[in-house]
N, C-alpha and C positions, 0 to 999 in steps of 0.2 A: 187176692192172694197175699197173705202176710208171711214173710219169711223171718224177718228180724223183730218186728213189733208184735208178733203173734201173741206172746204171753205177757206183754207189758200191762201192768196193773193187776195181773192175776197171780203173780208170784212175788215173794219177798226177795228183792235183789241181794240182800245180805244173808240169805239162808241158802246154803248149798243144797240142802235136802229138797227145798222147793224147786230148784233148778233140775235136780235129778228126777223129781217126780214128773217133769215135763220132758223126759227123754234126754236130760242133760248128761253129757260125757259118754253117751252110748256110741257116738261117732268116733270118739277117741278109742274106746274099747274095740270097736270094729277094726279100726286102722291098725292097732297094735297086735291084734290076734289074727287078722285075716288078710292084711294087705302089706305089700312091700312098699318102700318109699317110691319106687318107680310106678307102682299101681296107683298110689295117691296122686302123683303128678299127672299121670295119664287121665285120671278121673276129672281132675281140675281142668285139664286141657280140653276134654270133651264137653265140659260144662259151658265153656266160653266165658268163664268169670273174668271180668276186667276190674282193674283197680278203681275203687270208689273215691279216691282222694281228689281226682280232677283230671288226670291225664288219660285214664281209661286204658292203661297198658295191660295186655293179657297177662294174668298172674303167672301162668305156667312158664312164660319166657324167663322171668327172673329166677324162678325155681330151678329150671333146667340149667341156666347159666351157673348158678351157685353149686348145683350138684356136680357139674363137670369139673369143678375145682377139687383137687385131691388133698388139700390141707385139712387136717383134723379139726382145727379150731374154726368154727363158723358162728355167725350171729344171726338171729332172727329178731327183727325190730318191728314193733307196731307203732305207727305214726299216729299219735293222738294229739298233735300240736294244735290243730284246728284254730288257726288265727285269722281265717278269712271272715270279714265282717258279714253278719247275717247267717253264719253257719254254726250250728250247735247240735248236729246229728250225733256225732261221736260222744259228746258229753251225755246226750240222752240215752245212748246205749249203756253207758256206765251207770247212769242213774236207775235204769230199769232192768237191765239183764247183763251185768258185767261178766258173769261166767262164760257167756257166749264168746267174748273176746279171748278169754284164757284158753278155752277149748280149741277155738279156731287157730290160735297162734301155736299151740302145742302140736297140733296136727301138721301145720306148716313147717315147724322146726323138724319134726320127724321126717318129713318128705325131703328136706335138703341136708339133713344130717347135722343140724345145729344143736349144741348142748347148752348154749347160753342165749337167753332172750331178754329183751328190754322193752318196756312200754314207755315211750317218750311222750310225756303229757305236758300240755300247756301249763306253764307256771301259775296261771291265774285259776286253774282248776284245782283248788286246794281240797275241797270236799271230795271231788272225784278221785284224786290221788289217794286219799284216805280209804275210800271204798275199795279201790283196786288192791291196796296193800292188805286189807282185811280178807278179801276173797282169795287172794293168793295164799294167805295163811290157811284158809279153809281147804283149798285145793291141795296144798301140801300135806295136810293132815289125812286127807282121803287118798293120798298117793296118786293124784292126777298130775302132779308135777313133782320134780325132785329126782331122787335116785331110784332106779329100777321101777319106773312108772307102771303101776298095775301088774307088777311081777315080771315085766319084760326086761330086756337088756338096754332099754332106752332111758337115758338121763337127760333132764332138761330143767334148768333153773331160770326163773323169771324175776327181774327186779323192775322197780318203777323209778324213772328219772324225770324230775320236774325241770323243764326248761325255763327260760326267762320271759317267755311270752312273745318272742320275736317272730314276726310274720315270715321272714325269710327262712326260718328254721323248719318250716313246713316242706321246703325243698330238701330232698334226701341227703345231698352232700353237705349242705349247711347244717342239717341235723347231726350228721356224723361229726363234723367239726365241733359242734356244741358238746356232744358226748365226750369228745377227747379233751375238752377243756380249752378249746381254741375259740377264736372269734367266729361268730355265727355268720359265715358267708359261703357262697357256693364254690365248689371246686371245678376245675377243668375236667371234662370227660371226653374220651376214655382216659384212664380205666374206669369202668363202671363199678358201683358198689358190690355187685354180685361176684366180681373178680377180685377187687381190692377195695374193701370198705372200712369198717371200724377197726382201727389199729392195724390196718393193712390186711385184714382177714376177709374172706368172702362173706358178704352180708346181704341179706334180703330185707327190704323195708316195704311193708304193706300197711295201708290205711286201716284204721280200726273197723270201719264198716265193711271193708273188704273181707277181713278174717271172720267177721260175724256171719258171713254167708257160708263158710266152709263146712260147719257141722250139718247144715241142711243138705248140702251137695253129697256128703258122704252117707248120710242116713237115707236120703230119698233117691239118690243116683243122679248122675250128670244129665241124663235124658230128661228127667223131670224138671230140673232147673233150666235146661236149655229150651224147654217148651213154654217158659214164662217170659213175658216181655217181648222184645223185638228180636228178630232173627239176627240183626246186626249187633245188638246188645242184649243178651239174655239176662233174666232175673229182674229183681225189683231195685228201686233206688229210694233212699230217704231224702225227701225234699223238705227244706226249711223255708216255709212260706211266711213272709212278714209284710208289713206295710198296711195298706188300706183294705185289708180283707177281714171278713167276719170271724174266720177260724185260723188265726195265726198259730204256727207250731210246726212240729215234725210230722210229716205225712208220708207213708210208704205207698208207692205206686209202681206198677210195671214200667220198665223202660220202654220208651216209645209213646208214653202218654204225652199229650200236648199241654202247653201252658194254658190253653183255653179250659181244659178239663181240670187241671190242678188249681187254677185260680177261681173258677166259677162253679164247679161241681160241689154240691153240698157235702159230699164225702170228704173233700179236701179243703180248699180255701173258703168255700161257701159264698163266693162273690164279694163284691165291694160293700163296705159299710153303708148304712142308710145315708142318702144324700151325697154320696161320692160317685164320681164318674172316672172311668179308666183313662189314664194318660199313657203310661208305658210300664213295662216290666223289665227288670234287670235279672238276667239268668246267670247264676254262677258267682254271686257275691260282688264285691267292689271291682274285681278284675273281669267281670262278665259283661256281656253285650246287652244293649237295650233293644227292645222290640216294641212295636206299636200293634194296633189291632190286626193289621194285615198279616202278621206272622204268628198269631196266637194258635193257629192250627198246625204249627210246625212240630213234628214228633221229636222228642228229646232223646237222643241216643249218643253214646260215646263215639268219638272219631269224626264227628261232624264239624268241619271247619267253619261253616257259616253260622252255626249256633252251638258253641261248645257248652256242655252241661256244667263243667267245672265241678265245684263242690256240691252242687245241687241246691244252692240257695236261690230263692226267687223273691225279689223285692218288688212289691206292687205300688206304683205311685198314682195318685189321683190328680185331677186337673187343678187342684188348689196348691199343689206342691210348687216350691220355688226352685227352678232348675239351676239357678246360680248357686243356691245353697248346696245342692248336690255336687256341683262341680267343685266347690270349695272343699266339701267333705272328702271326695275322692282324691283330690290333689293333696290335701293335708295328710290323709292316711298313707299314701305312697311316699310322700316326702319324709314322713316320720319313720316309716319302716324300711326305707332303702338302707342297705347295709353299708353303702359308701365304697364298695370295692372298685366300681368302675365310674369314671367321670361322667359319661352320658347319663347314667341313672342318678347319680348323686347330685349333679348340677341341674339336670333336666327336670327332675321332680320338684326341686326347690324353686326353679324359675316358674314352673307351671303353677305352683302353690301361690307364689307372689302375684301372678297375673289373676288368679282366681279371687284373691282378696280384693284386687282393684275392680274386678268385674262386679263383685258383690257390693262394693261401696260406690259403684258408678263413677269410678275415677280412672278409666282406661287411658293409657298413653297412646300417642299416634301410631306406633308400630306394634302395639300389643297383639292385634289380630294376626298380623303376619308372623310374629314371633311364636304364637301358638302353633301355627302350622309347621314351622321349623322345628320346634321342640318335639311335637308329636312324631314327625318324620324320624328324628334322631332316636327317640325312645323305641319306636317300632323296629328299627333296623340295626342298632349298633350297641345295645347293652349286653353285658356278659351273660346274664341269665334272663328268663322270661319276665322278671318283675317289671322291668322298664316297659316292655310291650303291654303288660297288664295295665300299667298306669295310664297308657294312652287309649286303651280300648273304649271305655265308657265315654271319654271326652270326644273321641272320633265320632261315635254314634250320636252323642248329644248335639254336636255341631251340625250333623247332617239332618237331624230331626227338628231341632229347635233354634236354629241360627238366629232367626229374627228376635226371639225372646231373649237370647243370650246377649246380643249386642244392642238391645233396645235402650 
């Protein structure tokens, strides 16, 4: 079952007529002519759609919270920051079917009563920002966005904002700070963005892949969507499979699919390259957990604390990999991307990076192994936002799985 990638390669992503020929904007037309905002929210609620950015929050919860606010000015933001290493699914949607995002976010804006929309895109995605600006012009010409959309009383304007490529700005309150011209760092919650977000106004922020599911739900119905994937997590997920596999790239699969299927099935990863043997897989990007062969049959669903899906990135390592090189890479990334707001993360990620360099150079100091445990404990329990905890995740699993190799 393909929901998002169905027409990839069959349509010209820069031609709005090609999108319309594949039922494009029919969902928006149905919403504006047949459904009230409450009807739309109820349909999304019945579908069980969860946020595809990593947290897996039920989409209707944000929408209902924003709808409850009586202020006239509301914002609907699509998060296309996508700075998680090994994750490029949202970029692929823009490259292959960008109007899907525009239609989905317009429906979302109608549901919450927002008149202003922003696509917040990773600053390194220069080509994709140009694509989005072009398709927005096309959508405006066809009256799918702008004033009195399709002859209705609904107005909705969309702009594209390019961030600076900071990992922390994938977190929604840091993203809001960035949009307001402030330092990209997370805010204390509550208040949550749905109550007090961009410029103090009610704001809903959904991931690009999340909104790309909305037209299908409206066209085919919540029940159809709910019957796909897992009962706990309905629908499909875009998985970015990289590393030592034969078919690296973006693969769409029903939620509940196992890493075993995603890595070794010919439809997806295709198994390991010739002469390579499986060592571990990392699920969810650099902030994700490591699994060995014993957990390959674990179904991937949102809300699972033992094996979070995260962004859907799957990195596959073979037995020839240097685990110390990976430790240095993970530590270097989080040290570089820490916003510096809180001391535990700012100093902890730096100290972990220093020790990783000594590990790589076989120059460990007497107390380094003890210090690693202390640093991981602090990162897991005392940082302002989840970035510190994410920085410790892969290290904690690597130490449990490969301690002898690491301190050899």
